[in-house]
N, C-alpha and C positions, 0 to 999 in steps of 0.2 A: 504494500500500500504506500502511495506517495505520502511522505510526511511533510507537515507544515510546521513542525517543531523547530524553533530557532534556539540553539543552545545558549545558556546564559553568557558564556564567554564571547560568543559571536555578537550577542546584543550589546555587551559592554564595549567591545572593540568598535562596533559601528557607532555607538553613542559617543564615544570619545573622539571620533572623527567627524564631529558635527559640522565642520566647515565644508565637508565634501558631500555631495548628494550620494546617498547610498540606499539601494533597494535590495532586499534579500528575496530571492525567488526559489520556489520549490522545483522539483524535477519536471513538473508539468508547466513551468513558467508562470505559476500563480505567485503574485506578489504577497509575501507573508509578513514582511517587516519593512519599514522605511523610516527615514528621519525627516526632520522639518525642512532641511535643505533640498531633499528629493522632492518634497511636496511643492516647494517654491519653484523648482525648475520644471517639474512635469505636471503640476496640478495635484490637488489633494486626493489621494486614493480613497480616503475615508468617505468621500462624497459619492463613491460608487458602491453598488451592491457587491458583496464579497466575490461572487462568481464572475463578475465583470473585471476584477483586478487580475487579469490574466493577459500576458503579452500576446500569446497566439490569438486569443479572442479579440484583443484590441487591433491586431494587424489584419486579421482575416474576417472578423465578424462584422455585424451591423448594429450591435447594441450600444449600451451606454459607454462601455470601455473604448469602443472604436470612436465614438463621437467625442470622447474626452481626450483622446490621444493627440498630443501636440505634434505638429509636423516635424519629422526627423529625417535627415538625409544622410545616408551612410556613404563613406568614401568608396566602399566596395560595390555600392549600388543596391537598389531596393531588392532586386531579384536574388542576389547573394544573401542579403539579410533575411529575407523570407525563407529561402531554402535552408539556411542554418537553423532557424527556429523549428522548422518541420523536421530536420535531421535530429534535433534534440528530442522532439516528441516521439519520433520513431524509436530512438534509443530508450526513452522512458517506458514506452509500451513493451519493449523487449524485456526490460527489467521488472516491470510491474504489470504483467499480463492480466491479472485479476482485479486491477483497480477499476472500480465502476465509474468513478468520477473522471478518470483519465480516458477511459473508453468512451464515455458520453461526450467529452470535449472533442475528441478526434472524430467521432461519428457526426456530431453536430457541424463541425467545420467542413468535413468532407461533403455533407449534404447541402450546405448553404454557400460555400465559397469555391468557385471554379478554380481560383488561383491556388488555394490550399490543396484541393483535390489533385491538381496537376503536379504540384510539388510532392505530394504524398505518393502518387502513383508512378512517378518517374523512376526509371531504373538506375539513374545515375546517383552516385553517392555524393552528398553535400557535406562540407565541413561543418562540424558542430559550431555553435555560436561562440565567438571568442572576442578578444579585445579588438577595437577598431576606432577610427576617428569618425565622429558624427557631428552634424550641425543640427542643433535644436532651434526651432523657430519659436521664441517665447513672445507672447502677446504684449508684454510690457517693455522688454529690453531688446527685442529683435533677435537676429541670428547669433548663436553662441557656438563656436567651434570647440569641441570637447574630445578628450581622449576617454573613451569608455572602456574600462577594464572589467573583465569577468573573472572573478576569483572564486575558485571551487573550494567549498568547505569540506575538508576530509572527514569522512565518517558520518556526514550529515546529509549528503546528496542535496546540497543547497548551492546556489550561486549568489555571490555578493557582487552586485554591479555598482561600480563607482564611476563618477564623471569628474574629470579634472581639466583645468585649462593651463596653458603654459604660463609660468610665473611672470608677472609684470605685463602680460598682454591685456589688450582691451577686453578679451573674452574672460580673463580672470577678474577684471574689474566688474563685468556684468554679473558674473557668478557671485562675487562678494556683495554686490548690490541686492541680488535676489536673496542671499542668505540673511542680510540685515533687515530687508523690508518684508521678508517671507513671501516674496512674489507679488505683493500688493503695490500699486502705484502710489507714489508720494503726491500729496496734494500741496500745491504752493498757494499759500494764503496771500491775499492782496495787501 
């Protein structure tokens, strides 16, 4: 069964890195933990129903998760990004064949998304999702170029996704502004 348990040590580490947007994902790409800086960058996941806090559902679905997802451009391209998420789900299905939630997620996406079904049914092997550079289009500060690193938590089958910007860059300044304002626009009084 896919676990959503985030060990206390991982929670403490992620909390201490509060200046960095961090999201912790289960093997099925469900977001199970996040910090305030993640919310400032990507929008508050708490505003979504729990089953919509899933990266695959946000990418390929048509529900609240998809509607809330901010535009993200991967340097490797959208096709490679999508294929890597599907490859991860295929791997999860092979490790958790009896997980009903995972099975329901995959069946639902295959039935409703031609893009997901094409990636799932293709005979070519895609690389699992890993670190890459992405541009996030934020509604308040515009485009932010980030290094998105996927750190695997040994023994827990979790992925800790972090986003950082080059030190001293305008992108780092935008990320700092989001961290301080929590993603809300500042109002200038007359």
